[in-house]
N, CA, C and O atoms as a MOPAC input file, in Angstrom:
PM7 MOZYME 1SCF
protein

 N      6.80600 1    -1.96700 1   -11.76800 1
 C      5.43400 1    -1.80900 1   -11.32300 1
 C      4.84800 1    -3.17300 1   -10.98800 1
 O      4.97000 1    -4.10600 1   -11.78300 1
 N      4.22300 1    -3.30600 1    -9.84300 1
 C      3.61400 1    -4.57000 1    -9.43800 1
 C      2.22000 1    -4.70700 1   -10.00500 1
 O      1.48300 1    -3.73000 1   -10.14100 1
 N      1.87500 1    -5.92700 1   -10.33000 1
 C      0.52100 1    -6.22600 1   -10.78100 1
 C     -0.32200 1    -6.56900 1    -9.55600 1
 O      0.06200 1    -7.42600 1    -8.76000 1
 N     -1.45000 1    -5.91700 1    -9.40400 1
 C     -2.35000 1    -6.20100 1    -8.28900 1
 C     -3.72300 1    -6.52300 1    -8.83000 1
 O     -4.23300 1    -5.81100 1    -9.69600 1
 N     -4.33700 1    -7.59600 1    -8.32700 1
 C     -5.66100 1    -8.01200 1    -8.74000 1
 C     -6.58300 1    -7.89600 1    -7.53100 1
 O     -6.23500 1    -8.34200 1    -6.43700 1
 N     -7.75200 1    -7.30000 1    -7.72600 1
 C     -8.72700 1    -7.17400 1    -6.65200 1
 C    -10.03400 1    -7.78300 1    -7.11700 1
 O    -10.53100 1    -7.44900 1    -8.19300 1
 N    -10.59600 1    -8.67800 1    -6.31300 1
 C    -11.88700 1    -9.28300 1    -6.61600 1
 C    -12.79200 1    -9.06900 1    -5.41900 1
 O    -12.56800 1    -9.65900 1    -4.36200 1
 N    -13.80600 1    -8.23900 1    -5.56700 1
 C    -14.67200 1    -7.94400 1    -4.43300 1
 C    -15.67800 1    -9.05300 1    -4.16700 1
 O    -16.13100 1    -9.20300 1    -3.03200 1
 N    -16.04300 1    -9.83700 1    -5.18400 1
 C    -17.03100 1   -10.89300 1    -4.98500 1
 C    -16.49900 1   -11.95600 1    -4.03400 1
 O    -17.22300 1   -12.39900 1    -3.14300 1
 N    -15.28200 1   -12.36200 1    -4.20100 1
 C    -14.67700 1   -13.36800 1    -3.34000 1
 C    -13.83200 1   -12.75100 1    -2.23900 1
 O    -13.39100 1   -13.44800 1    -1.32500 1
 N    -13.60800 1   -11.45100 1    -2.32100 1
 C    -12.79300 1   -10.79900 1    -1.30200 1
 C    -11.35200 1   -11.23100 1    -1.35800 1
 O    -10.76200 1   -11.53300 1    -0.32100 1
 N    -10.76200 1   -11.27100 1    -2.54400 1
 C     -9.37700 1   -11.70500 1    -2.63900 1
 C     -8.55400 1   -10.70100 1    -3.42400 1
 O     -9.07600 1    -9.95100 1    -4.24900 1
 N     -7.27000 1   -10.70300 1    -3.15300 1
 C     -6.34100 1    -9.93000 1    -3.94600 1
 C     -5.00500 1   -10.65100 1    -3.93800 1
 O     -4.73900 1   -11.45800 1    -3.04700 1
 N     -4.17800 1   -10.37300 1    -4.90700 1
 C     -2.85700 1   -10.98200 1    -4.91500 1
 C     -1.89500 1   -10.13400 1    -5.73000 1
 O     -2.30800 1    -9.38300 1    -6.61400 1
 N     -0.63600 1   -10.25800 1    -5.43100 1
 C      0.41600 1    -9.71300 1    -6.26600 1
 C      1.58300 1   -10.68000 1    -6.17600 1
 O      1.40100 1   -11.82200 1    -5.75300 1
 N      2.76300 1   -10.25600 1    -6.55800 1
 C      3.89500 1   -11.17300 1    -6.64400 1
 C      4.33100 1   -11.74300 1    -5.30100 1
 O      4.81100 1   -12.87500 1    -5.25100 1
 N      4.17900 1   -10.99600 1    -4.21100 1
 C      4.67400 1   -11.44800 1    -2.91600 1
 C      3.60500 1   -11.55900 1    -1.84100 1
 O      3.91000 1   -11.92500 1    -0.70600 1
 N      2.35400 1   -11.25000 1    -2.17900 1
 C      1.30400 1   -11.20900 1    -1.16700 1
 C     -0.01500 1   -11.68700 1    -1.76600 1
 O     -0.32200 1   -11.38400 1    -2.91900 1
 N     -0.80100 1   -12.43900 1    -0.98000 1
 C     -2.11000 1   -12.89300 1    -1.43700 1
 C     -3.05700 1   -12.99600 1    -0.24300 1
 O     -2.63500 1   -13.31300 1     0.87000 1
 N     -4.33600 1   -12.72600 1    -0.48700 1
 C     -5.36100 1   -12.86400 1     0.55200 1
 C     -6.50400 1   -13.69000 1    -0.02500 1
 O     -6.97200 1   -13.41700 1    -1.13000 1
 N     -6.95300 1   -14.69500 1     0.71800 1
 C     -8.10400 1   -15.49700 1     0.32300 1
 C     -9.10900 1   -15.46800 1     1.45500 1
 O     -8.81700 1   -15.90100 1     2.57000 1
 N    -10.30500 1   -14.95000 1     1.16300 1
 C    -11.31700 1   -14.81800 1     2.20800 1
 C    -11.96200 1   -16.16000 1     2.52400 1
 O    -12.09000 1   -17.02300 1     1.65600 1
 N    -12.36600 1   -16.32100 1     3.78100 1
 C    -13.07500 1   -17.51600 1     4.22600 1
 C    -14.53000 1   -17.18300 1     4.53200 1
 O    -15.42000 1   -17.99700 1     4.28500 1
 N    -14.77800 1   -15.98000 1     5.07200 1
 C    -16.15200 1   -15.57300 1     5.36600 1
 C    -16.23700 1   -14.06000 1     5.46200 1
 O    -15.25700 1   -13.37800 1     5.76100 1
 N    -17.44700 1   -13.55000 1     5.19700 1
 C    -17.73600 1   -12.13100 1     5.33700 1
 C    -19.04400 1   -11.98900 1     6.08900 1
 O    -20.03900 1   -12.62600 1     5.74300 1
 N    -19.04400 1   -11.14800 1     7.12600 1
 C    -20.22900 1   -10.94000 1     7.95600 1
 C    -20.57200 1    -9.45400 1     7.92200 1
 O    -19.71100 1    -8.60600 1     8.15400 1
 N    -21.83800 1    -9.14500 1     7.62900 1
 C    -22.27600 1    -7.75200 1     7.65700 1
 C    -22.64000 1    -7.40400 1     9.09000 1
 O    -23.53300 1    -8.01500 1     9.67600 1
 N    -21.94300 1    -6.41400 1     9.65600 1
 C    -22.15900 1    -6.03600 1    11.04700 1
 C    -23.15000 1    -4.89900 1    11.19800 1
 O    -23.83200 1    -4.80700 1    12.21800 1
 N    -23.24100 1    -4.02800 1    10.19600 1
 C    -24.22300 1    -2.94400 1    10.17600 1
 C    -24.48800 1    -2.60900 1     8.71200 1
 O    -24.00400 1    -3.31000 1     7.82300 1
 N    -25.24300 1    -1.55500 1     8.44900 1
 C    -25.59700 1    -1.20700 1     7.07100 1
 C    -24.36700 1    -0.95100 1     6.20300 1
 O    -24.39000 1    -1.23100 1     5.00500 1
 N    -23.28900 1    -0.42200 1     6.79700 1
 C    -22.10500 1    -0.07600 1     6.01300 1
 C    -20.81500 1    -0.65300 1     6.57500 1
 O    -19.73100 1    -0.21000 1     6.19500 1
 N    -20.90400 1    -1.62000 1     7.46200 1
 C    -19.72300 1    -2.18400 1     8.10600 1
 C    -19.71400 1    -3.70700 1     7.96000 1
 O    -20.74100 1    -4.36100 1     8.14000 1
 N    -18.55100 1    -4.26100 1     7.63400 1
 C    -18.39900 1    -5.69100 1     7.41500 1
 C    -17.15900 1    -6.19600 1     8.13300 1
 O    -16.24100 1    -5.42900 1     8.42200 1
 N    -17.14000 1    -7.49100 1     8.41700 1
 C    -15.96500 1    -8.16100 1     8.98100 1
 C    -15.63300 1    -9.33600 1     8.06400 1
 O    -16.48600 1   -10.19100 1     7.82200 1
 N    -14.40900 1    -9.38600 1     7.55600 1
 C    -13.98700 1   -10.44600 1     6.65100 1
 C    -12.81900 1   -11.20100 1     7.29000 1
 O    -11.85300 1   -10.58700 1     7.74400 1
 N    -12.91000 1   -12.52000 1     7.32300 1
 C    -11.81200 1   -13.34200 1     7.81400 1
 C    -11.23500 1   -14.13000 1     6.65400 1
 O    -11.93100 1   -14.42800 1     5.68300 1
 N     -9.96800 1   -14.46200 1     6.76000 1
 C     -9.32900 1   -15.23000 1     5.70300 1
 C     -7.86800 1   -15.45700 1     6.00800 1
 O     -7.40400 1   -15.22200 1     7.12400 1
 N     -7.14000 1   -15.92200 1     4.98900 1
 C     -5.72300 1   -16.21800 1     5.12100 1
 C     -4.91200 1   -15.22400 1     4.31300 1
 O     -5.15500 1   -15.04200 1     3.12000 1
 N     -3.94900 1   -14.58100 1     4.95900 1
 C     -3.04600 1   -13.63800 1     4.32000 1
 C     -1.68700 1   -14.31100 1     4.18700 1
 O     -1.11200 1   -14.76200 1     5.17800 1
 N     -1.17200 1   -14.37800 1     2.95400 1
 C      0.14100 1   -14.95800 1     2.69300 1
 C      1.07100 1   -13.85300 1     2.22600 1
 O      0.77800 1   -13.15400 1     1.25500 1
 N      2.18200 1   -13.69700 1     2.91200 1
 C      3.20900 1   -12.73100 1     2.53400 1
 C      4.53500 1   -13.47300 1     2.47100 1
 O      4.99200 1   -14.04300 1     3.46200 1
 N      5.14300 1   -13.45800 1     1.29800 1
 C      6.43400 1   -14.11600 1     1.06700 1
 C      6.45800 1   -15.54600 1     1.56900 1
 O      7.42600 1   -15.96300 1     2.20500 1
 N      5.39400 1   -16.31100 1     1.28700 1
 C      5.35200 1   -17.73200 1     1.61800 1
 C      4.87200 1   -18.07000 1     3.01400 1
 O      4.73600 1   -19.25100 1     3.33500 1
 N      4.60800 1   -17.08500 1     3.85700 1
 C      4.10800 1   -17.33900 1     5.20600 1
 C      2.63400 1   -16.96800 1     5.26800 1
 O      2.26400 1   -15.83400 1     4.96500 1
 N      1.78300 1   -17.92800 1     5.66400 1
 C      0.33800 1   -17.72100 1     5.71000 1
 C     -0.12900 1   -17.63000 1     7.15400 1
 O      0.25100 1   -18.43800 1     8.00100 1
 N     -0.97000 1   -16.61800 1     7.41600 1
 C     -1.54100 1   -16.42900 1     8.75100 1
 C     -3.01100 1   -16.06800 1     8.61300 1
 O     -3.39400 1   -15.42600 1     7.63500 1
 N     -3.85500 1   -16.47000 1     9.58100 1
 C     -5.25900 1   -16.04500 1     9.55400 1
 C     -5.36000 1   -14.57700 1     9.96400 1
 O     -4.64900 1   -14.13000 1    10.86500 1
 N     -6.24600 1   -13.82900 1     9.30100 1
 C     -6.45100 1   -12.41800 1     9.63400 1
 C     -7.93900 1   -12.10200 1     9.64900 1
 O     -8.74400 1   -12.81900 1     9.05300 1
 N     -8.29300 1   -11.03300 1    10.33000 1
 C     -9.65900 1   -10.52000 1    10.34700 1
 C     -9.59700 1    -9.05900 1     9.93700 1
 O     -8.87500 1    -8.27100 1    10.54800 1
 N    -10.34800 1    -8.69400 1     8.90700 1
 C    -10.36600 1    -7.32900 1     8.39000 1
 C    -11.69100 1    -6.68000 1     8.72500 1
 O    -12.74200 1    -7.30600 1     8.59100 1
 N    -11.65500 1    -5.43200 1     9.15900 1
 C    -12.86600 1    -4.65700 1     9.41000 1
 C    -13.00800 1    -3.67200 1     8.26000 1
 O    -12.11900 1    -2.85200 1     8.02900 1
 N    -14.12600 1    -3.74800 1     7.53600 1
 C    -14.32800 1    -2.98100 1     6.31000 1
 C    -15.51900 1    -2.04900 1     6.44200 1
 O    -16.53200 1    -2.40600 1     7.04300 1
 N    -15.39800 1    -0.85700 1     5.88200 1
 C    -16.49400 1     0.10400 1     5.82400 1
 C    -16.79300 1     0.40800 1     4.36800 1
 O    -15.88000 1     0.69300 1     3.59300 1
 N    -18.06400 1     0.35000 1     3.98800 1
 C    -18.47900 1     0.69000 1     2.63900 1
 C    -18.55100 1     2.20900 1     2.52200 1
 O    -19.29900 1     2.86300 1     3.24900 1
 N    -17.76800 1     2.76000 1     1.60400 1
 C    -17.73200 1     4.21100 1     1.42000 1
 C    -18.52700 1     4.65600 1     0.20500 1
 O    -18.52500 1     5.84000 1    -0.13400 1
 N    -19.20800 1     3.72700 1    -0.45600 1
 C    -19.99400 1     4.04700 1    -1.63000 1
 C    -19.69700 1     3.08400 1    -2.76300 1
 O    -18.89000 1     2.16600 1    -2.61400 1
 N    -20.34000 1     3.29000 1    -3.87500 1
 C    -20.11700 1     2.44600 1    -5.04100 1
 C    -20.20400 1     3.29100 1    -6.29900 1
 O    -20.75400 1     4.39300 1    -6.28000 1
 N    -19.66600 1     2.77700 1    -7.38000 1
 C    -19.65200 1     3.47300 1    -8.65500 1
 C    -20.02200 1     2.48400 1    -9.74900 1
 O    -19.67700 1     1.30400 1    -9.67600 1
 N    -20.72200 1     2.97000 1   -10.75600 1
 C    -21.02000 1     2.14800 1   -11.92200 1
 C    -19.91900 1     2.40200 1   -12.94900 1
 O    -19.65000 1     3.54600 1   -13.31400 1
 N    -19.28700 1     1.32600 1   -13.41000 1
 C    -18.20400 1     1.44200 1   -14.39000 1
 C    -18.71100 1     1.84700 1   -15.75400 1
 O    -19.92100 1     1.86700 1   -15.98100 1
 N    -17.81000 1     2.17100 1   -16.67100 1
 C    -18.19200 1     2.64700 1   -17.99000 1
 C    -18.93400 1     1.59900 1   -18.82100 1
 O    -19.60200 1     1.94700 1   -19.79500 1
 N    -18.82400 1     0.32200 1   -18.44800 1
 C    -19.50300 1    -0.74100 1   -19.19800 1
 C    -20.72200 1    -1.27300 1   -18.45100 1
 O    -21.24400 1    -2.33600 1   -18.78600 1
 N    -21.17600 1    -0.53100 1   -17.43600 1
 C    -22.38900 1    -0.91000 1   -16.70600 1
 C    -22.10800 1    -1.73500 1   -15.52100 1
 O    -23.03200 1    -2.12800 1   -14.80900 1

């Protein structure tokens, strides 16, 4: 089983062979965002642009 970490504040995630580090996030509409950053897969890093849609939010059991 792979370990995956997701951080929404910085817009990053990583596991054993893949990592993403965000450089900027732009809100395009009320529920749409564009995030740019560097995606590294197996030691090769490339710039990427992600288009994100907010589908809702949830409050966790600890608030």
